[in-house]
C-alpha positions in Angstrom: 35.4 6.1 -22.6 33.8 6.8 -19.2 33.0 10.4 -20.1 31.2 9.1 -23.3 29.0 6.7 -21.3 28.0 9.4 -18.9 27.1 11.8 -21.8 24.9 9.0 -23.4 23.3 8.1 -20.1 22.7 11.7 -19.1 20.9 12.8 -22.4 19.0 9.6 -22.2 17.7 10.0 -18.7 16.8 13.6 -19.5 14.7 12.7 -22.6 13.1 9.3 -21.2 11.7 11.3 -18.2 10.1 13.7 -20.5 8.7 11.5 -23.2 7.0 9.4 -20.5 5.7 12.5 -18.7 7.0 11.1 -15.5 10.3 10.4 -13.6 11.3 7.0 -12.4 13.6 5.7 -9.8 15.9 2.6 -10.3 15.2 -0.5 -7.9 18.2 -1.1 -5.5 19.2 -4.1 -7.7 19.3 -2.2 -10.8 21.5 0.3 -9.1 23.9 -2.5 -7.8 24.0 -4.0 -11.4 24.8 -0.7 -13.0 27.8 -0.4 -10.6 29.5 -3.6 -12.1 32.6 -2.2 -13.8 34.0 -4.2 -16.7 37.6 -5.4 -16.7 38.5 -5.8 -20.4 39.3 -3.8 -23.3 36.8 -5.4 -25.6 33.3 -3.7 -25.9 29.7 -4.9 -26.2 26.6 -2.9 -27.6 22.9 -3.6 -26.9 20.1 -2.4 -29.0 16.3 -2.5 -28.9 13.4 -2.9 -31.2 12.0 0.2 -29.8 15.0 2.9 -30.1 13.5 5.2 -27.5 13.0 2.4 -24.9 9.7 3.0 -24.2 7.3 -0.2 -24.1 3.7 -0.5 -23.2 2.7 -3.8 -21.2 2.3 -6.6 -23.7 4.4 -5.1 -26.5 7.0 -7.6 -28.0 10.6 -6.6 -27.0 13.5 -7.8 -28.9 17.2 -7.3 -27.9 20.1 -7.2 -30.2 23.7 -7.6 -28.9 27.1 -7.1 -30.6 30.5 -7.9 -29.2 33.9 -6.7 -30.6 35.3 -10.2 -29.9 33.8 -13.7 -29.4 32.1 -13.8 -26.2 29.6 -15.9 -24.1 26.5 -13.8 -23.4 24.5 -13.4 -20.2 21.3 -11.3 -20.4 19.6 -10.3 -17.2 16.3 -8.4 -17.0 15.7 -6.3 -13.8 12.1 -5.3 -13.4 10.9 -2.1 -11.6 10.1 -4.0 -8.7 13.4 -5.7 -8.5 12.5 -9.0 -9.9 15.5 -10.4 -11.9 15.1 -12.8 -14.8 18.0 -14.7 -16.7 16.9 -14.3 -20.3 20.3 -15.8 -21.7 21.4 -18.5 -21.2 18.1 -20.2 -21.1 16.4 -23.7 -21.4 16.7 -23.5 -25.3 20.0 -21.8 -25.5 22.2 -22.9 -22.6 25.6 -21.6 -24.1 24.9 -18.3 -26.2 28.3 -17.8 -27.9 28.4 -14.6 -29.8 31.0 -14.3 -32.6 32.9 -11.1 -33.0 31.1 -8.1 -34.7 28.1 -10.3 -35.5 24.5 -9.9 -33.9 22.8 -12.0 -31.5 18.9 -11.5 -31.5 16.8 -12.3 -28.3 14.4 -14.0 -29.0 16.2 -15.4 -32.1 14.5 -16.4 -35.1 14.3 -20.0 -34.4 13.7 -19.8 -30.7 9.8 -20.5 -31.2 8.7 -18.0 -28.7 8.4 -14.2 -28.3 9.1 -12.0 -25.2 6.9 -9.3 -24.2 7.1 -6.3 -21.8 5.3 -7.5 -18.7 5.7 -4.6 -16.3 5.0 -3.5 -13.6 5.4 0.1 -15.0 8.4 2.0 -14.4 12.3 1.8 -15.3 13.3 -1.8 -16.3 17.1 -2.6 -16.7 18.5 -4.9 -19.2 22.1 -6.0 -18.3 24.4 -7.7 -20.8 27.6 -9.4 -19.4 30.0 -10.5 -22.1 32.7 -13.1 -20.9 35.3 -15.0 -22.7 34.3 -18.2 -20.8 30.4 -19.0 -19.8 29.5 -17.1 -16.8 28.0 -19.3 -13.9 25.1 -17.2 -12.4 24.3 -18.6 -8.9 20.9 -18.4 -7.5 19.2 -18.8 -10.8 16.0 -21.1 -10.4 14.4 -22.3 -13.8 10.7 -21.8 -14.1 8.3 -24.4 -14.1 6.5 -26.2 -17.2 7.2 -24.2 -20.5 9.0 -21.3 -18.7 12.7 -21.2 -20.4 14.0 -18.5 -18.1 15.8 -18.7 -14.6 14.6 -16.3 -11.8 17.4 -14.8 -9.6 16.5 -15.6 -5.9 17.7 -13.9 -2.9 18.4 -10.3 -1.4 19.4 -7.7 -4.1 22.8 -7.1 -2.6 23.4 -10.9 -2.4 22.5 -11.4 -6.1 24.8 -8.6 -7.3 27.5 -9.5 -4.9 27.3 -13.2 -6.2 27.8 -12.3 -9.9 30.5 -9.5 -8.8 32.4 -12.3 -7.1 32.2 -14.7 -10.0 33.4 -11.9 -12.4 36.2 -11.1 -10.2 37.3 -14.8 -9.4 37.0 -16.5 -12.9 36.9 -13.6 -15.3 39.2 -11.0 -14.2 40.2 -8.8 -17.4 38.2 -10.9 -19.6 34.6 -9.5 -19.6 32.8 -6.4 -20.6 29.0 -5.2 -20.0 26.4 -3.2 -21.7 22.9 -2.1 -20.7 19.7 -0.7 -21.7 17.0 1.1 -19.7 13.4 0.6 -20.6 10.5 2.8 -19.6 7.4 0.4 -19.2 3.9 2.2 -19.3 0.4 0.9 -19.5 -1.3 -1.5 -21.9 -0.8 -0.9 -25.6 -3.3 1.2 -27.6 -3.8 1.9 -31.3 -2.6 5.3 -30.9 0.8 4.3 -29.7 3.4 4.8 -32.4 6.7 6.1 -32.7 7.5 9.5 -34.2 10.8 8.6 -35.5 12.6 5.8 -37.3 16.4 5.7 -37.1 18.6 3.0 -39.3 22.2 2.7 -39.8 23.8 0.7 -42.8 25.7 -1.4 -40.3 26.6 -1.6 -36.6 30.6 -2.1 -36.7 32.8 0.4 -38.3 36.5 0.8 -38.6 37.9 4.2 -37.4 37.7 6.6 -40.3 34.9 4.9 -42.1 32.0 6.8 -43.5 28.9 6.5 -41.5 25.7 5.9 -43.3 22.1 6.4 -41.8 18.6 7.2 -42.4 16.1 8.7 -40.2 12.4 9.1 -40.9 9.9 11.2 -39.4 6.5 9.6 -39.1 5.0 13.2 -38.2 6.0 16.6 -39.2 8.6 17.8 -36.7 11.7 19.9 -36.1 14.6 17.4 -36.5 18.3 17.2 -35.1 20.8 14.4 -35.3 23.8 14.3 -32.9 26.4 11.5 -32.5 28.5 11.2 -29.3 31.8 9.6 -30.1 33.8 7.1 -27.7 35.6 10.1 -26.3 32.3 11.8 -25.3 32.6 14.5 -27.9 29.2 15.5 -29.6 28.8 16.5 -33.2 25.7 17.6 -34.9 24.9 15.5 -38.0 21.9 17.1 -39.0 21.4 20.1 -39.8 24.7 20.4 -41.6 26.4 22.4 -44.2 24.6 20.5 -47.0 21.1 20.0 -45.2 20.2 23.2 -43.3 16.5 22.9 -43.3 15.4 21.3 -40.1 11.5 21.0 -40.4 10.9 17.6 -41.7 7.5 16.7 -43.3 5.7 13.6 -42.2 6.9 10.5 -44.0 10.2 12.2 -45.2 13.6 10.4 -44.8 16.9 12.3 -44.1 19.9 10.2 -45.5 23.5 10.9 -44.3 25.5 11.3 -46.4 23.2 13.0 -48.7 23.3 11.6 -52.3 23.0 15.0 -53.7 26.3 16.3 -51.9 29.9 15.2 -51.4 29.8 15.8 -47.6 30.2 12.8 -45.4 30.9 12.0 -41.6 33.4 9.6 -40.5 33.3 7.6 -37.2 36.3 7.5 -34.7 39.0 8.2 -34.7 39.1 6.4 -31.4 37.8 2.9 -30.8 34.8 2.2 -28.6 31.1 2.8 -28.7 29.7 5.8 -30.6 26.0 6.7 -30.1 23.8 8.5 -32.5 20.7 10.4 -31.4 17.7 11.6 -33.3 15.7 14.3 -31.5 12.2 15.5 -33.1 9.6 17.8 -31.7 6.8 19.9 -32.9 8.1 23.2 -31.8 10.2 25.2 -34.3 12.6 26.4 -31.7 16.1 25.2 -32.6 17.7 22.8 -30.3 21.1 24.2 -30.9 21.6 27.7 -29.7 24.4 28.2 -32.1 25.5 29.9 -34.0 26.3 27.3 -36.7 29.5 28.0 -38.6 28.9 26.0 -41.7 31.7 28.0 -43.4 34.2 26.2 -41.2 32.3 22.9 -40.4 30.5 20.4 -42.6 29.3 19.0 -39.3 29.1 21.4 -36.4 30.8 20.3 -33.3 29.0 21.1 -29.9 31.0 23.1 -27.5 31.6 20.3 -25.1 30.0 17.2 -23.6 28.7 19.1 -20.6 27.3 21.7 -22.8 25.4 19.3 -24.9 23.8 17.8 -21.8 23.1 21.2 -20.4 21.6 22.8 -23.7 19.4 19.9 -24.4 17.8 19.7 -21.0 15.5 22.6 -21.0 14.0 21.5 -24.4 12.4 18.5 -22.6 11.6 20.2 -19.4 8.2 21.4 -20.5 5.4 19.1 -21.8 4.6 21.7 -24.5 8.1 20.9 -25.7 8.1 17.2 -25.7 8.7 15.2 -28.8 10.4 12.0 -29.7 14.0 10.6 -29.5 15.5 7.8 -31.3 19.2 6.3 -30.6 21.4 3.5 -32.0 24.9 2.6 -30.9 27.8 1.8 -33.3 31.0 -0.3 -32.5 34.0 1.3 -33.6 37.1 -1.1 -33.7 40.2 -1.7 -35.8 
């Protein structure tokens, strides 16, 4: 499981720096929060309404969370300048309980408010802590007036230490975590639009179930889909034995499994989190150096997890090669 997380984080960081045309550094508090190590066997997944994680200041932000078992959710937003805001629980949702394999939306459809990316520009961390009992977050001071959220007060090390101590003392072996990294850039413009749209039929699968997904290229580009399973093993979903043409016209959707073929891909076999990446760029140069062996494989495996990260890095090192990425995570559980 640890290797899978490292692969997903590595390829996300490679692309996010290229997509925004700059590199970013995590704040000290973000680094401390990322070092919190879960102590439970259950898993949580966090999704964003912008799959590439890129938001312009003022754009609406929506977070979707899934857990493999019933859990109380704490959602903390750590901005690029280190400011930490407790989004869940809040004044309107004091005890956010998420049922197993259901999806919690923040903001929810009945919350009566929206939440926008406010900056400052840079990397922003969303940290989800899922616990079997409600988590007490010390140092959270509620905002004044209509502000429903709590601000974490104090030195970064003290904030992280307090949360870590609470987890160890009252939640040992009964909590897990998930996180998403946002890249906040300037104010919105009419020209800002995603190049890719990636959708899956559902977000929770049993090992061995057939995955069903659809990706739409909003501009003509060279497309590749890769899934990284919970063991960290990458497999190319597109191109595949049945769909080998990688240049996709604007507005064209690729569906897996293709309705014209008998080929399909199943998740698992190990339980955990499986992440699907869609890569799209104007250059016709192939992402995978190959060779593809479609005589042997319906869906080509990458040589190794390290090979996947190593091979993909050069494709986003030059501004001339930059394109778009979308990703989504699936929960695989018996």
